[in-house]
N, C-alpha and C positions, 0 to 999 in steps of 0.2 A: 376515821371516816364515819360520818353519820349515815345510817341507812335510810333515815327519813329525808324528805325533800324540803329542807329549810335553807337552801342556798339563796343568797341575796344578790346574785349577779345581775338581776334584772331591775335594778333601781334606776329610775330616771327622774331628773329634776327639771321643772319648767313651769310654765303658766297653764292653769286650768281655767276654762270658761264653762258656761252652761247654755243649754239649748233655750232659745226664745220660745214663747208660747205658740208661735206660728207653726212649729214643727209637730205639735200634738197630733197624733194619728197618722202622720206620714210614715211611709215604709222605710225601714232601716236596712242596712246592708245585708242582714241575715234573713230578711223577709218579714220580720215582726213589724207591728205598728208601734211607733214611738209612744211611750207612756211616761209623761212627766213625773208621775208618782212612783215609778219603779226605780230601783237602784241600778241604773245602767249607764253606759258611757260609750263614747266614740274614741277610737285610737287609730292611728294610721297603719300600724303594722302588727300589733298583737293579734293572736288568733281570735276569731269570733267565738264567743262562748267561754273564753277564759276570764278569770277573775283577777282583779287588782285591788290592792289597798291604796287609797289615795289619802295622803296626810298633808294637812296644811302646815307649811313651814312656820308661819306666824303663830298659830295657836296650838299646834300639836293635835288637833282634832283629826279623826280619820274615819273613813267609811270604805266598805268593800263593795265594789260594783262589778257588774258583768259587762264585758265588751260585746255590744250587739250592733255596732255601726262603725263606719269609717269617718275619719276627720280627726281633729279640726284642720281647716285649711287656711288658718291665719298664722302668719309667721310668728314663731316663738311659742305658740301654744302646743302643748303635748297631749291634752285630753279635753274632751267636751263632756260635761256631766249632765245628767238629767236634773230637773229642778229639785227632786227629792234628795239626791246626793249632794247637790250644791248647798241646799238649805242645811243639811247635816253639818257641813263644814263652815257654815256662816258666810258662804260666798254670794248669796243672793242679793246682798246690798252693794256688791261691787261688780265691775265688768269682768275681772279676772283675779287670780290669786296664785302665788307661788306654792307649788306642791311637790311632793315626792310621790312617785308611784312605784309599786312593787308587786310583781305577780305573786299570787297566793293560790293554794289549793282551795277548792270549794269546801267549806265547812258547814256543819249542821246549823250553826247560828247565823249563817248568811241568809238574808232574805231572798226568797225565790218567788217566781211567778205563782200567783194563786189561781190563775185562770186555767191551769192545766196545760199551758203551752209548753212544748218541748224546746230544748236548746239545740239549735242547729250547730253542727260541728264539722260541716263539710269544708268550711273556709272559702267557699265560692259564693 
């Protein structure tokens, strides 16, 4: 048994999409204002403030995002990405993309907010 938290039971496969420009500045589920340039995402059930690695099934490219909103509400979609996260995966030229998502611990090389905003962890 490993003492570190590297279990991979939280892998989910499905379609990812990305937020349209009209959502810029709108309030997210955790109270932040949506920022298309931040590495964030919406998921229906993962805890707000948790981090996931999103990997493109087609290209193998991946990005780590912080869950700060709820959604997507389109059948078959499992995650909605910010523009910055979608661009990293090469998703901005398509409506959606097959991805795998996996929960990860927050690491020092994960991009975080630079405006000093805290991460809400209340889950409400």
